[in-house]
C-alpha positions in Angstrom: 0.0 0.0 0.0 1.4 3.4 -1.0 1.5 6.2 1.5 -0.8 9.2 1.0 0.5 12.7 0.1 -0.5 16.1 1.3 -2.7 16.4 -1.8 -4.5 13.2 -0.9 -5.3 14.7 2.6 -6.5 18.0 1.0 -8.8 15.9 -1.3 -10.0 13.9 1.8 -10.9 17.2 3.5 -13.4 18.0 0.8 -15.3 14.9 2.1 -14.5 15.1 5.8 -15.6 18.7 6.3 -19.1 17.8 5.1 -19.6 15.3 8.0 -17.1 16.0 10.8 -16.9 19.0 13.1 -14.1 21.6 12.6 -13.0 21.3 16.2 -11.7 24.3 18.3 -8.1 25.1 19.1 -8.0 26.1 22.8 -5.2 27.8 24.8 -4.5 28.2 28.5 -2.0 30.7 29.9 -1.6 28.7 33.1 -1.1 25.4 31.3 1.4 26.9 28.8 3.3 28.3 31.8 3.4 24.9 33.5 4.5 23.2 30.2 7.1 25.9 29.5 5.9 26.5 25.9 3.0 28.2 24.1 0.5 25.3 23.8 -2.3 25.2 21.2 -4.8 22.3 21.9 -6.6 20.9 18.8 -9.6 19.5 20.6 -10.7 16.3 18.9 -12.4 15.4 22.1 -15.2 17.6 20.7 -15.3 15.6 17.5 -18.3 13.4 16.6 -18.1 10.1 18.7 -15.7 12.0 20.9 -12.5 11.2 19.0 -10.5 12.0 15.9 -11.3 8.6 14.6 -14.5 9.9 12.9 -12.4 11.8 10.4 -10.8 8.7 9.0 -14.0 6.6 9.2 -16.1 9.2 7.4 -13.5 9.6 4.6 -13.3 5.8 4.1 -17.0 5.3 4.1 -17.9 8.1 1.8 -15.0 7.2 -0.6 -16.6 3.8 -1.3 -18.2 3.2 -4.6 -22.0 2.8 -4.6 -21.7 -1.0 -5.3 -19.3 -1.6 -2.5 -21.1 0.7 -0.1 -24.4 -1.2 -0.4 -22.8 -4.4 1.0 -21.7 -2.4 4.1 -18.5 -2.0 6.1 -16.9 -4.1 8.8 -14.1 -3.9 11.3 -12.8 -5.2 14.6 -12.4 -2.7 17.4 -13.1 -2.4 21.1 -13.4 1.4 21.0 -13.4 4.7 19.2 -12.9 3.3 15.6 -15.9 1.0 16.1 -18.2 3.9 17.1 -16.8 6.1 14.3 -17.3 3.5 11.6 -20.8 2.8 12.9 -21.8 6.4 12.8 -20.3 7.1 9.4 -22.1 4.0 8.0 -25.4 5.1 9.4 -24.9 8.6 7.9 -24.5 7.0 4.5 -27.4 4.7 5.1 -25.4 1.4 4.8 -24.9 -1.5 7.2 -21.9 -1.7 9.6 -20.7 -5.0 11.2 -18.4 -4.6 14.2 -16.5 -7.4 15.8 -15.9 -6.5 19.5 -13.9 -8.5 22.1 -15.9 -9.8 25.1 -14.0 -7.5 27.5 -14.9 -4.3 25.5 -16.2 -1.6 27.9 -20.0 -1.7 28.1 -20.3 2.0 27.4 -18.5 1.5 24.1 -20.7 -1.4 23.1 -23.7 0.8 23.9 -22.4 3.6 21.7 -21.8 1.3 18.8 -25.3 -0.3 19.1 -26.8 3.2 19.4 -25.3 4.1 16.0 -27.2 1.1 14.5 -24.3 -1.3 13.9 -24.5 -5.1 14.3 -22.1 -6.4 16.9 -20.4 -9.8 16.9 -18.6 -10.7 20.1 -15.4 -12.7 20.2 -12.6 -13.7 22.6 -10.2 -10.9 23.5 -7.3 -12.0 21.4 -6.1 -10.6 18.1 -6.4 -14.0 16.5 -10.1 -14.3 17.6 -10.9 -10.8 16.3 -9.4 -11.6 12.9 -11.0 -15.0 12.7 -14.5 -13.6 13.5 -14.0 -10.7 11.1 -13.2 -13.0 8.2 -16.3 -15.0 8.9 -18.4 -11.8 9.0 -16.8 -10.6 5.7 -17.5 -13.9 4.0 -21.1 -13.9 5.1 -21.9 -10.2 4.3 -19.5 -9.2 1.5 -18.8 -6.0 3.6 -15.6 -3.9 3.0 -13.1 -4.2 5.9 -12.1 -0.7 7.1 -8.9 -1.1 9.2 -8.5 1.4 12.0 -5.2 2.7 10.6 -3.7 0.4 7.9 -6.0 2.1 5.3 -5.2 4.8 2.8 -8.4 6.7 3.2 -8.4 6.5 7.0 -4.9 8.0 7.2 -5.9 10.8 4.9 -8.9 11.5 7.1 -6.8 11.6 10.2 -4.4 14.1 8.6 -7.2 16.6 8.2 -6.9 17.5 12.0 -3.5 19.0 11.4 -4.8 20.7 8.2 -7.3 22.6 10.3 -4.8 23.2 13.0 -2.2 24.8 10.6 -4.9 26.8 8.9 -5.8 28.3 12.3 -2.3 28.7 13.9 0.0 29.5 11.0 3.3 29.8 12.8 3.6 26.7 14.9 7.2 25.4 15.5 6.2 21.9 16.7 3.3 19.5 16.7 2.8 16.5 18.9 0.3 13.6 18.8 -0.1 10.3 20.7 0.9 7.1 18.8 -0.7 3.7 18.9 -1.3 2.2 15.5 0.1 5.4 13.9 -2.9 6.5 11.8 -3.1 10.0 13.4 0.6 10.4 13.7 1.4 9.4 10.1 -1.5 11.6 8.8 -0.2 14.5 10.8 3.4 13.9 9.6 2.4 13.8 5.9 0.4 17.0 6.0 2.7 19.0 8.2 6.0 18.0 6.7 4.8 18.4 3.1 3.4 21.9 4.1 6.4 23.1 6.1 9.3 20.7 6.7 10.7 23.1 9.4 7.9 22.2 11.8 9.1 19.5 14.2 6.6 16.7 14.6 6.8 14.2 17.5 4.6 11.6 19.1 4.2 10.7 22.7 3.9 7.0 23.8 3.6 5.3 27.2 6.8 3.6 28.5 4.7 0.6 29.3 3.6 0.3 25.6 6.7 1.6 23.8 6.6 -0.7 20.7 6.5 2.4 18.3 9.4 4.0 20.0 11.5 0.8 19.6 10.3 0.2 16.1 11.5 3.6 15.0 14.8 3.3 16.9 15.7 -0.1 15.5 14.0 0.0 12.1 12.1 -3.2 13.0 8.3 -3.5 13.3 7.8 -4.7 16.9 4.4 -6.0 17.9 2.7 -4.6 21.0 3.0 -7.4 23.6 1.0 -7.2 26.8 1.0 -3.4 27.0 0.2 -2.4 30.6 -0.9 1.2 30.3 -3.8 3.4 31.3 -3.8 4.8 27.8 -6.0 2.1 26.4 -6.2 3.7 22.9 -2.4 3.3 22.5 -2.1 -0.4 23.1 -2.0 -1.3 19.3 1.0 -1.9 17.1 2.2 0.1 14.1 1.7 -1.4 10.7 4.3 -1.4 7.8 2.6 1.6 6.2 2.5 3.8 9.3 6.0 2.8 10.3 7.3 3.8 6.8 5.8 7.2 7.1 7.1 7.7 10.6 10.7 6.6 9.5 10.5 9.1 6.7 9.3 12.2 8.5 9.2 12.0 12.3 11.5 14.1 14.5 11.1 11.5 17.2 8.9 9.4 19.5 9.2 10.2 23.2 8.0 7.9 26.0 6.4 8.8 29.3 5.6 7.2 32.7 2.1 6.2 33.8 2.4 8.7 36.7 3.1 11.5 34.2 0.1 10.5 32.1 -2.3 10.7 35.1 -0.7 14.0 36.2 -1.2 15.5 32.7 -4.8 14.3 32.4 -5.6 15.8 35.8 -3.9 19.1 34.8 -6.0 19.5 31.7 -9.2 18.6 33.5 -8.6 21.0 36.3 -7.0 24.0 34.5 -8.8 23.9 31.1 -12.1 22.3 32.3 -12.2 19.9 29.4 -12.5 16.1 29.5 -9.7 14.2 27.9 -9.0 10.5 27.9 -5.6 9.1 29.1 -4.4 8.6 25.5 -4.9 12.3 24.9 -2.9 13.2 28.0 0.2 11.4 26.7 1.4 14.3 24.5 0.9 16.7 27.4 2.9 14.4 29.7 5.6 14.1 27.0 6.1 17.9 27.0 6.2 17.9 30.8 8.9 15.2 30.8 10.9 16.6 27.8 11.1 20.3 28.5 14.3 20.9 26.6 12.7 19.7 23.4 9.7 22.1 23.5 10.8 25.0 25.7 9.7 28.4 24.5 8.2 27.0 21.3 4.7 27.4 19.8 3.5 23.8 20.0 0.3 22.3 18.6 -1.1 19.4 20.7 -3.6 17.1 19.1 -6.0 16.0 21.8 -7.1 12.7 20.3 -10.3 12.1 22.3 -12.4 12.4 25.4 -14.1 9.0 25.8 -13.3 8.2 29.5 -15.3 6.1 32.0 -16.0 8.6 34.7 -16.7 5.8 37.1 -13.0 4.7 36.9 -11.0 8.0 37.0 -7.3 7.5 37.9 -7.4 10.5 40.2 
């Protein structure tokens, strides 16, 4: 699969802007002072389904030909991508079939059902997910929309940085979280092909540092038993996202679980916005790597705000 270009992301935006929110960019003098940089928060926690994932899902769904679309779409996901694909499919008026592991949070199952998708439950292993999905695909003829190893999904995720750079024209750095790498690679492509001087980093939990090691060693490491509160970042990169990261990234920086919780609490208390642990990772990264970001104008992509308020870590 070839990597998208900036032009592909611009083309995707003509679709995405019809269905997704143009999310706000917020600032906080007190948070910027604590972080030691001028921070601009691109708030995808205010996106439909509460996460950036709707950008990629809507672009993938509305890019399908009429013939393919009528058979529906399918995926395996325990979280935001499942909800995003279900909503995008319902907006196009086509079926969505979602394979979810048995341990998926009840609140996320409820959201997916609420958007009208049909859920298939499987054991909570990657093998079980893929096996069940193949069965669903064979039975329905639906198109598999991968959460990040998909050209149209990556293009859609890149539109968040397109909006950010339209609004804040003189950024010196941008940071995102990294799990499977769809958001990070989309951000890298759009940003670096717009202005190569802008530094682009990703933050990753130390307890799930497969992307950090993959970039360092040039080997695609799987995510094995990641033990992190940042549940959205427990997935591995794929060959496509790794190739983009190797080409463009200024670096991947890792952070402790304690720093993630501290950063999450900081944003909740000072900015009065709800962010999930995965979204707190870039903020924690700046806190733990002051020398890299000090005094710069930094765009932070807040990836989502879907958090179980019954189980807050503070």
